[in-house]
C-alpha positions as CSV (number, residue, x, y, z in Angstrom):
1,P,0.0,0.0,0.0
2,G,2.8,2.4,0.8
3,I,4.4,1.9,-2.6
4,I,1.0,2.4,-4.3
5,C,0.4,5.6,-2.4
6,S,3.8,6.9,-3.3
7,F,3.1,6.4,-7.0
8,V,-0.3,8.0,-6.7
9,I,1.3,11.2,-5.2
10,L,3.3,11.6,-8.4
11,F,0.2,12.5,-10.4
12,F,-0.8,15.4,-8.1
13,N,0.7,18.9,-8.1
14,D,0.8,20.9,-4.9
15,P,-1.0,24.3,-5.1
16,P,0.9,27.5,-4.4
17,R,1.2,27.8,-0.6
18,G,2.2,30.4,2.0
19,A,1.4,33.6,0.0
20,N,-0.2,35.3,3.0
21,E,2.4,34.2,5.5
22,A,5.2,35.1,3.1
23,A,3.8,38.7,2.8
24,V,4.0,39.1,6.6
25,L,7.4,37.6,6.8
26,T,8.7,39.9,4.1
27,T,7.5,42.9,6.0
28,L,9.4,41.6,9.1
29,N,12.5,41.2,6.9
30,V,12.9,37.5,7.5
31,L,12.1,36.1,4.0
32,D,14.0,36.5,0.8
33,N,11.9,38.2,-1.8
34,D,13.1,35.8,-4.4
35,N,11.5,32.9,-2.6
36,L,8.3,34.9,-2.2
37,E,8.1,35.5,-5.9
38,S,8.7,31.9,-6.7
39,N,5.8,30.8,-4.5
40,L,3.3,33.3,-5.8
41,P,1.2,32.6,-8.9
42,Q,2.5,34.3,-12.0
43,S,0.4,36.3,-14.5
44,N,1.3,37.7,-17.9
45,D,-1.5,40.2,-17.6
46,L,0.3,42.3,-14.9
47,P,1.5,45.7,-16.1
48,V,5.2,46.1,-16.9
49,L,6.7,48.9,-14.8
50,Q,9.8,50.8,-15.8
51,A,11.5,53.4,-13.7
52,D,13.0,56.5,-15.4
53,Q,15.9,58.6,-14.3
54,D,13.8,60.8,-12.1
55,H,12.8,57.7,-9.9
56,E,9.2,57.8,-11.2
57,C,7.4,54.8,-12.4
58,M,6.1,54.7,-16.0
59,M,2.9,52.7,-16.3
60,D,0.1,52.2,-18.8
61,P,-2.7,54.8,-19.0
62,E,-5.3,52.5,-17.5
63,N,-3.3,52.0,-14.2
64,K,-2.4,55.7,-14.2
65,E,-6.1,56.6,-14.3
66,N,-6.7,54.4,-11.3
67,G,-4.3,56.5,-9.3
68,V,-1.6,53.9,-8.9
69,N,1.7,55.6,-8.1
70,I,4.7,53.4,-7.5
71,T,8.2,54.9,-7.2
72,S,11.5,53.2,-7.4
73,D,12.1,54.1,-3.7
74,T,9.1,52.1,-2.8
75,I,10.4,49.2,-4.9
76,N,13.8,49.4,-3.3
77,S,12.3,49.5,0.2
78,N,10.6,46.2,-0.4
79,D,13.8,44.7,-1.8
80,E,15.6,44.5,1.5
81,R,16.9,41.0,1.9
82,P,18.1,39.4,5.1
83,S,21.8,39.1,5.5
84,D,23.6,35.7,5.7
85,E,24.3,36.4,9.3
86,H,20.6,36.8,10.0
87,K,19.7,33.6,8.1
88,M,22.3,31.6,10.1
89,S,20.9,33.0,13.4
90,N,17.6,31.4,12.6
91,I,19.2,27.9,12.7
92,S,21.6,28.5,15.6
93,C,21.7,26.7,18.9
94,G,20.2,29.7,20.5
95,G,16.9,29.1,18.9
96,T,16.9,25.5,20.2
97,L,17.7,26.7,23.7
98,D,14.9,29.2,23.6
99,L,12.6,26.4,22.5
100,L,13.6,24.3,25.4
101,K,12.6,27.1,27.8
102,T,9.0,26.2,27.2
103,P,7.9,23.6,29.8
104,G,5.3,22.0,27.5
105,V,7.8,21.4,24.8
106,V,10.4,19.9,27.2
107,L,7.8,17.5,28.7
108,I,6.6,16.4,25.3
109,I,10.2,15.6,24.3
110,L,10.9,13.8,27.5
111,Q,7.8,11.6,27.4
112,A,8.6,10.4,23.8
113,A,11.5,8.3,24.8
114,P,10.1,6.2,27.7
115,G,6.7,6.0,25.9
116,S,8.5,4.4,22.9
117,L,10.4,1.7,24.8
118,P,7.6,-0.8,24.9
119,F,7.0,-0.3,21.2
120,G,10.6,-1.4,20.5
121,F,10.1,-4.5,22.7
122,C,6.9,-5.4,20.8
123,A,8.5,-5.1,17.4
124,T,11.5,-7.3,18.4
125,F,10.5,-9.8,21.1
126,L,6.7,-10.1,21.3
127,N,6.2,-12.7,18.6
128,D,8.9,-15.0,19.9
129,F,7.7,-14.4,23.5
130,L,4.1,-15.4,22.8
131,Q,5.4,-18.6,21.1
132,Q,8.0,-19.6,23.7
133,E,6.5,-18.4,27.0
134,R,2.7,-18.4,26.3
135,G,2.6,-21.5,24.1
136,M,1.0,-19.8,21.1
137,T,1.5,-21.1,17.6
138,K,3.4,-19.0,15.1
139,E,0.2,-18.0,13.3
140,A,-1.6,-17.0,16.5
141,A,1.4,-14.9,17.7
142,T,1.6,-13.2,14.4
143,G,-2.2,-12.5,14.6
144,V,-1.7,-10.8,17.9
145,L,0.9,-8.5,16.4
146,V,-1.4,-7.7,13.4
147,T,-4.3,-7.0,15.8
148,F,-2.0,-4.7,17.9
149,G,-1.1,-2.8,14.7
150,A,-4.8,-2.5,13.8
151,G,-5.4,-1.0,17.2
152,N,-2.6,1.5,16.6
153,A,-4.3,2.7,13.5
154,I,-7.6,3.1,15.3
155,G,-5.8,4.9,18.1
156,V,-4.4,7.5,15.7
157,V,-7.9,8.3,14.4
158,I,-9.3,8.5,17.9
159,G,-6.4,10.7,19.0
160,G,-7.2,13.0,16.1
161,L,-10.8,13.2,17.1
162,L,-9.9,14.0,20.7
163,G,-7.7,16.8,19.4
164,R,-10.9,18.8,18.8
165,S,-11.2,19.1,22.6
166,Y,-8.4,21.7,22.4
167,K,-11.1,24.3,21.4
168,K,-12.9,23.6,24.7
169,D,-10.0,23.5,27.0
170,V,-6.3,23.4,26.1
171,R,-5.6,21.2,29.1
172,L,-7.8,18.3,27.9
173,P,-5.4,16.9,25.2
174,P,-2.4,16.3,27.6
175,L,-4.9,14.9,30.1
176,F,-6.1,12.4,27.5
177,M,-2.5,11.6,26.6
178,G,-1.5,10.7,30.2
179,I,-4.7,8.7,31.0
180,S,-4.6,6.7,27.8
181,L,-0.9,5.7,28.2
182,I,-1.3,4.6,31.8
183,I,-4.5,2.7,31.2
184,G,-3.1,1.1,28.1
185,C,-0.6,-0.8,30.3
186,I,-3.4,-2.8,31.9
187,P,-4.6,-4.8,28.9
188,F,-1.1,-5.3,27.7
189,Y,0.0,-6.6,31.1
190,F,-2.9,-9.0,30.9
191,L,-1.7,-10.1,27.4
192,L,1.8,-10.8,28.6
193,N,0.9,-12.7,31.8
194,H,-2.5,-14.4,31.3
195,V,-3.1,-14.9,27.6
196,S,-2.1,-18.4,26.3
197,E,-2.8,-20.8,23.6
198,D,-6.0,-22.0,25.5
199,A,-7.4,-18.4,25.8
200,N,-10.4,-17.4,23.8
201,T,-9.5,-16.0,20.4
202,A,-12.0,-13.2,20.6
203,M,-10.9,-12.2,24.1
204,T,-7.2,-12.2,23.0
205,A,-8.0,-10.0,20.0
206,A,-10.1,-7.6,22.1
207,V,-7.4,-7.2,24.7
208,T,-4.7,-6.7,22.1
209,A,-6.8,-4.2,20.1
210,I,-7.7,-2.1,23.2
211,S,-4.1,-1.9,24.3
212,G,-2.9,-1.0,20.8
213,T,-5.5,1.7,20.6
214,L,-4.9,3.3,24.0
215,V,-1.1,3.6,23.8
216,V,-1.2,5.4,20.4
217,V,-3.8,8.0,21.2
218,P,-1.1,10.5,22.4
219,V,0.7,10.5,19.1
220,P,-1.6,13.0,17.2
221,L,-2.3,14.9,20.4
222,E,1.3,15.7,21.2
223,R,1.8,17.1,17.7
224,A,-1.3,19.3,18.1
225,I,0.1,20.7,21.4
226,L,3.5,21.4,19.9
227,T,1.8,23.4,17.1
228,N,0.2,25.7,19.7
229,V,3.0,26.1,22.2
230,C,5.7,26.9,19.6
231,L,6.3,29.9,17.4
232,P,5.7,29.1,13.7
233,R,9.5,29.3,13.0
234,S,10.2,26.8,15.7
235,R,7.5,24.2,15.0
236,G,9.6,22.2,12.6
237,R,12.5,22.1,15.0
238,A,10.3,21.0,17.9
239,N,8.7,18.2,15.8
240,A,12.2,17.0,14.8
241,L,13.4,16.8,18.4
242,V,10.3,14.7,19.3
243,S,10.9,12.4,16.3
244,I,14.5,11.9,17.3
245,T,13.7,11.2,20.9
246,D,10.9,8.8,19.8
247,D,13.2,6.9,17.5
248,L,15.8,6.8,20.2
249,G,13.4,5.2,22.6
250,K,12.3,2.6,20.0
251,G,16.0,1.8,19.3
252,L,17.0,1.5,22.9
253,G,13.9,-0.5,23.8
254,P,15.2,-3.9,22.6
255,A,18.7,-3.1,24.0
256,L,17.3,-2.3,27.5
257,V,15.1,-5.4,27.5
258,S,18.1,-7.5,26.6
259,L,20.0,-6.1,29.5
260,L,17.0,-6.8,31.8
261,I,16.7,-10.4,30.5
262,T,20.3,-11.0,31.6
263,T,19.3,-10.0,35.2
264,F,15.8,-11.3,35.4
265,D,13.7,-13.8,33.4
266,R,12.0,-12.8,30.2
267,Q,8.6,-12.4,31.8
268,T,9.8,-10.0,34.4
269,A,11.9,-8.1,31.9
270,F,8.9,-7.5,29.6
271,N,6.8,-6.5,32.5
272,I,9.4,-3.9,33.6
273,S,9.5,-2.5,30.1
274,L,5.8,-1.5,30.5
275,I,6.9,1.1,33.0
276,G,8.0,3.2,30.0
277,W,4.3,3.8,29.2
278,I,3.6,4.7,32.8
279,I,6.5,7.2,32.9
280,G,5.4,8.7,29.6
281,G,1.8,9.0,30.9
282,V,3.0,10.8,34.1
283,L,5.1,13.2,32.0
284,S,2.1,13.9,29.8
285,L,0.0,14.7,32.8
286,L,2.6,17.2,33.9
287,I,1.9,19.2,30.7
288,V,-1.5,20.1,32.0
289,P,-0.6,22.9,34.3
290,F,1.8,24.5,31.7
291,V,0.1,24.2,28.4
292,Q,-2.3,27.2,28.9
293,S,0.4,29.6,29.9
294,D,2.7,28.3,27.1
295,E,0.1,29.0,24.5
296,E,-0.7,32.4,25.8
297,K,3.0,33.3,25.7
298,V,3.1,32.3,22.0
299,Q,0.0,34.2,21.1
300,H,1.3,37.3,22.9
301,Q,4.6,37.2,21.0
302,L,2.7,36.7,17.6
303,R,0.6,39.8,18.4
304,D,3.7,41.8,19.2
305,N,5.2,40.8,15.9
306,L,2.1,41.8,14.0
307,D,2.0,45.1,15.8
308,Q,5.6,45.8,14.8
309,A,4.7,45.0,11.2
310,T,1.7,47.4,11.4
311,V,4.0,50.2,12.7
312,M,6.5,49.6,10.0
313,N,3.8,49.7,7.3
314,A,2.5,52.9,8.8
315,R,5.9,54.6,8.7
316,E,6.5,53.5,5.1
317,A,3.1,54.9,4.1
């Protein structure tokens, strides 16, 4: 399916994007005008303007009758481009440090690693564990993994729907994140310790699907929170940090479980790995008291930027 979707995308062209945002960014002198022009739709019907030696703009009679008066000074004032030093400052370590001053962002990054540890264990050891320790056949163990993956897909959809609660109260999404992760440990613990080859197939499928659904609900919610507690220019960096931490947790999961197996038996080691979801849930709940103030801070800074742009436009006028 992934390959098919990749080929389907080749037949679609993206529409021009970011025209409104680019106009504001240009006013704030943080966007190159060349990039702006490449993103805006082109038209051959626009009048061709030529500046004479007196810095006056020559235009066709129709535009002149409409009272349009553009001078070369106006054109030059809009042709200010950010220096290389300014561009480099946007990707400096200072921007990342400023991003990490936001408690909500730090907590989302921290909860990603422990919350991903059990996923690494599931992908590596669960199939073999169900066969060797719980006595399942290879087909039944594989069916459990497939059901868990189906639950993950359902959880992403439910998480997206729960994201609408952000409009009612910004504290609800992190609350849902924490509760779903912690509760999701219960059916998965039952799966590891009580489900065997003699268990009812429907019950096994239900327990697996419920667990898979609950532990993935936070994924879309954490992205929604990041979007609202980060400035637009920092959102990509914040999402990258979360993705790196998430992948780090998935990679360290099997290694950590392997170390635990050398100290304990496999059953105990796998049960201990579930603590990662509990830690991730607790960290998610800690976002609740900070998310509102973090969002208000971002909104206040955006309003200040727009006020500065308005003042600059007024001075130019």
